[in-house]
C-alpha positions in Angstrom: 8.1 36.3 18.2 7.4 34.0 15.5 4.0 33.0 14.9 2.9 29.3 14.8 2.3 28.0 11.3 -1.1 26.2 10.6 -1.7 23.5 8.1 -4.5 21.2 7.2 -4.2 17.5 7.0 -6.3 16.0 4.1 -6.3 12.7 2.5 -4.3 12.6 -0.7 -6.5 12.5 -4.0 -6.8 9.3 -5.8 -5.3 8.8 -9.2 -8.8 8.7 -10.7 -9.6 12.2 -9.3 -12.3 10.7 -7.2 -13.5 12.0 -3.9 -10.3 11.6 -1.4 -12.5 10.3 1.2 -11.5 10.9 4.7 -8.4 10.3 7.1 -10.6 7.5 8.8 -13.2 7.3 11.6 -12.1 9.5 14.5 -11.1 6.3 16.7 -9.1 4.8 13.9 -7.5 8.3 13.1 -6.3 8.6 16.7 -5.0 5.1 16.6 -3.0 5.9 13.6 -1.7 9.0 15.2 -0.6 7.2 18.2 1.9 5.1 16.0 3.5 8.4 15.5 3.8 9.6 19.2 0.6 11.7 18.6 -2.2 11.7 21.3 -4.5 13.7 23.4 -3.2 14.4 26.7 -6.5 13.5 28.4 -7.2 17.0 30.0 -10.6 18.3 30.0 -9.2 21.7 28.6 -7.8 19.9 25.5 -10.7 17.8 24.3 -10.4 17.3 20.5 -6.6 17.9 20.6 -3.8 15.6 20.1 -0.2 16.6 20.7 2.9 15.5 18.8 6.5 16.4 18.8 6.5 20.2 17.9 2.8 20.5 16.7 -0.6 19.8 17.8 -3.7 18.2 15.8 -7.1 19.9 16.4 -9.9 17.4 15.5 -13.4 18.1 14.5 -16.1 17.4 17.3 -17.5 14.3 15.7 -18.3 10.8 17.4 -15.6 8.1 17.5 -17.1 6.4 14.6 -17.7 9.4 12.3 -15.3 10.1 9.5 -12.6 12.7 10.0 -12.3 14.6 6.6 -9.6 17.0 7.8 -7.6 18.2 10.8 -5.9 21.4 11.5 -2.1 21.2 12.4 -0.6 24.0 14.3 3.4 23.7 14.1 5.0 25.0 17.2 8.6 23.9 16.8 9.5 23.2 13.1 12.6 21.4 13.7 10.9 18.7 15.7 7.6 18.6 13.7 8.6 18.2 10.0 10.3 14.7 10.5 7.1 13.3 12.0 4.6 15.1 9.7 6.4 13.9 6.5 6.6 10.4 7.8 3.0 10.5 8.8 1.8 11.9 5.3 4.1 9.5 3.4 3.0 6.2 5.1 -0.6 7.1 5.4 -1.0 8.7 2.1 -2.1 12.0 3.4 -1.2 15.6 2.6 -0.8 19.0 4.1 -2.4 22.0 2.8 -1.2 25.3 3.5 -4.6 27.5 3.6 -2.5 30.8 3.0 -0.9 29.8 -0.3 -3.3 27.1 -1.2 -0.2 24.7 -1.7 -0.4 21.1 -0.7 2.6 18.9 0.0 3.4 15.6 1.5 3.9 12.0 0.2 
């Protein structure tokens, strides 16, 4: 059985090599994800998890107004996930980081 691939969603670095900042406040981050059909399912078992086509997004346990600096992406169905993830990264100026290889990609 194939294992699920894990990636870290991070903001893309700026041209001036400054701190890239965050993905936005948690509430704004979830609103952005919702435009790409990614949202929590509302169950108490999945607090802090949003689901998209072929992947899930694990959020840090922070308040809705606190910034999200990164989120863990677990790809469960690669055929469905990559189209959405690549569009999300390109349009939001975010990147995906592979923690095993250290490579980042997106936009």
